[in-house]
C-alpha positions, 0 to 999 in steps of 0.5 A: 519469546514473550516477556517473562514475569520478572521482566514485565515487573520491571517494565510496569515499574518503569511505566508507573514512574513515567506514564502514570498520571499522563493524558492520552493524546493519540492512539495508533495501530501500526500493525495488526497486533500492536497499539501505540498510546501517546501519553502526555505528561508535563514537558514530555510525550511518552509512546507506550507500545502494547504488542499482542503478536504471538511470540513477540508479545510485550509492553514498553516505551518506544523511542520513535513514532512508528509508521501507520497504515493510511486507514486505522483499523476498527479496533484502533477507532474503538480505542480512540472513541473511549480513551482519547483525552483520558488520564492514565490512573494506574498500571498494574499486573493482574493476578501475579501473571503476565497480564497488565491492566491500565486503568484510565479515567475520563468523561463521557459526552455529558461530562460525567466521569467514566472509567475504562480498563485496558487489558494486555494479555501476554500469557502464551497462547492468549495474547490479546488487548481487551477494552473494558468498561468500569464494571469489567464488561468487555467493550471490544478486543483486538481478537475476539475468541472463545477458548476451549474452557468456555472463556469468551472474549467478545463485546458485552461479556464479563472479562475473566483472565486466562488460566494461570500459565505454567511455568510462571517464569517469575524467576527467569533470567532478565535478558535485558539487564546486561545490554542495558548496562553494557550499552548504557541505555537510558531506560529498561524499555530501550533495551527491550526495544533494541532486542526486539527491533529486528524480529519486530520488523520481520513480523510487521513486514510479513503482515504488511506483505499479506495485507498488500497482497490481499488488497492488490488481489481484490483490485486485480480481480475487479479490474480484470472483471471490468476489462472482460466486460469492456472486451465483450462490449467492444466485440459487439461493435464489430458490425458497423462495417456490415451495417454501412454496407447494407445501407449502401446496398439499399441506397443503390437498389431503392428502385427495386425494393417495395414498402412492406418487404421483410427482406431484400436479397441484394448482390454485393456491388459495393463491397465487390465480393459478388455474393448475394447479401440478405438485408432485413427490412422493417415492413412498416418503413419505406425503403428510404427509412430502412436505408437511413436506419442502417446508416444510423446504426453503422454510425452508432456502432462506429462511434461507440467502438472508438469510445469503448476501444479507449476504455479498453486501452485504459483498462489494459494500462491499469492492469499493466500498472497492477502487474508492476505493483505485484512485481514490486511486492514480490521483490520488496525486501524491507519494511519501507518498501512494503509501506510505500506499496501499501500507500500506493494501493489507494491510488491503484484502487482509484484507477480501477474505479474506487475512490481514493482518499482526498488529499492523500499524502504522497511520499517524496522521492528517496534522497541520498548523498554521494561520497562527493556530497551531491544529492541523488534522488530515486523514484519510488514508483512509476508515477513518481518516476515521471514526476521526478524526471519531469521536474529535474533540470536539463543539466541534471544527470539521469540514470536507469538500468538498461532494458529492465524495469527500475527506478529513475535516478537523478543526480542534482548537478551543481552549476559549474561543477563537473560530474565526479566519478564517485557520484556517478558510481553511487548513483549507478549502484542505486539504479541497480538496487532499485530495479529488477536487476537488484540481485544480478551479478552485474548490470548495464546502467545507462546515463544521460543528461535529463534534457535528452529524456523524453516522455512519449504522449500517452505512454504508460507511467514511468516509460520514457525514451532517451538519447545521447546516453553512455552505458557502464557495466556495473559490478556492484560493491556491497560496501558502497551500497550499504554506505548509501542505504544507511545514510 
C-alpha cells in the first residue's frame, strides 16, 4: 500500500528539516521504479529514496546505499544531466494530494541559473516520477503515458497533475508512529524503510529476475544462432577425404587422362572399394594441374575443418555456461543471488560475441566465519570457483556436493591447527546450500585437501577432478545454516 496523505505530510516535513538546502551529489536507479538522490548538507549525506512502484510508492530517507545495476537506465542518465550539483530549494505537497514536488536550482553549461522540478506522483494508478523545466514543461518521465482523460506524460508536454484521488486518506491512521516509538527509531523515514523492507526486496528481486531472464534469452538466442551457422560450415568441410581420394586417383592414372577431358571415370584402386568414381576435370588445365587442385582443396577443407571444429566446441561450451546461468537463475532465492547473476551477464555476453565493459568490477567470493572462528570461502559462479580453488593453499580443505553442480567451498586452514568438526559441518552446510541439492533432505558432501584437486586442461569453468576424498552424508540443520547466513 502506498503512503497515505497523513504519512506523506510527516515525511515531507522531515525532508524539509534534513535535505532542504542540500546539494545533489549523486543519482542512481537501483530498480525500475526507484530513484535515489544523494543530497549533501554540511557534515552529512542523506539518501533520498523516490519510489514509484505500484502498491509500494513512497518517499523517504534511506539508511544504507542500495545496490545498483552495472549500467544506469536512460531516465537515471537524464536526471543526472539536469540535477547533479543542483541545490534542493524546497520540498512540498502539490494540491494537497499525494504528489511531492522537489524544486532544484542549478546552473547550465554557460553558468546561467536554471530551475528544475522533480515531481513524484504517489496517487494510486498514477505512480510516476517526472522531471520538469522552470516553465513546468516535461523534460522526461519514468513512465511516459497517456491517460483516459487525455492527460499526456511525455517530453515537451505541459505538466498537469492527475485527478484528485478519492478518498484522500488524509485522516487515515498513521501506520508508522507505533513502530517508531516502540523500536525507538531515530527518524520517521527509518520506520517506513523497515516496514517496506521485505516487500521492497520481493519486488526488486522479481524485477531483476525478469531483467536477467530477458538478457539471458537474448544472449542464448544469439549464441544458438551462431552455433547453427558454425555447424553448417563444419558440415561443408566433410568433403576433404573425397577431394584427397580424387587427387590420389588422378595421380595414379595421369598416363590415361588427356588435357581437355571434362571428366574421368576411374576405378577406386586407392580406397579399395572397387567401384568406379567420377572425377570432374577442368578442361583448360592439364591432368597434373587438376591433380594439384584436388590436393589443394583437400588441404584447405582439412585445415578449415580443424579451425571450425575448435570454434564449434567453444560455442558449445558457451551454451553450456548459459544453461548453467539459466539453472542458477531458476534456483535463485534472494536479491543478492539475482544481483550476482545480473553482474555476470556482461561477461556471458562477451563470451557470446558482445564486448563487455572494460575494467568491470568482479565480486569477491562469499565469506563466512565458522563456529570455531575459521574462515570459509564459497565461489559465486563457475569461473570464480576456478579462481577460488586455484588460489587456495595446498593444505586448505576443499568441499563440494557429490555428483551435482554447486559452489566450490574452501576452509582456510591455519598452520598447526587441526580441522575441527564444527567448522567442517558449517562448510558442508554451505556446500549443500549453494548447490543443486539445496532443497534435498540429505546430500553427500565430498571433502579433501586442496592439493588433491586438479583442473583438467581445456575443461569447462568450474570442472575439476579430485582424489583422497572422504564423504559425509549431510542431514541439514536449519539453525546452523541460518547462523552462517546471517553473519
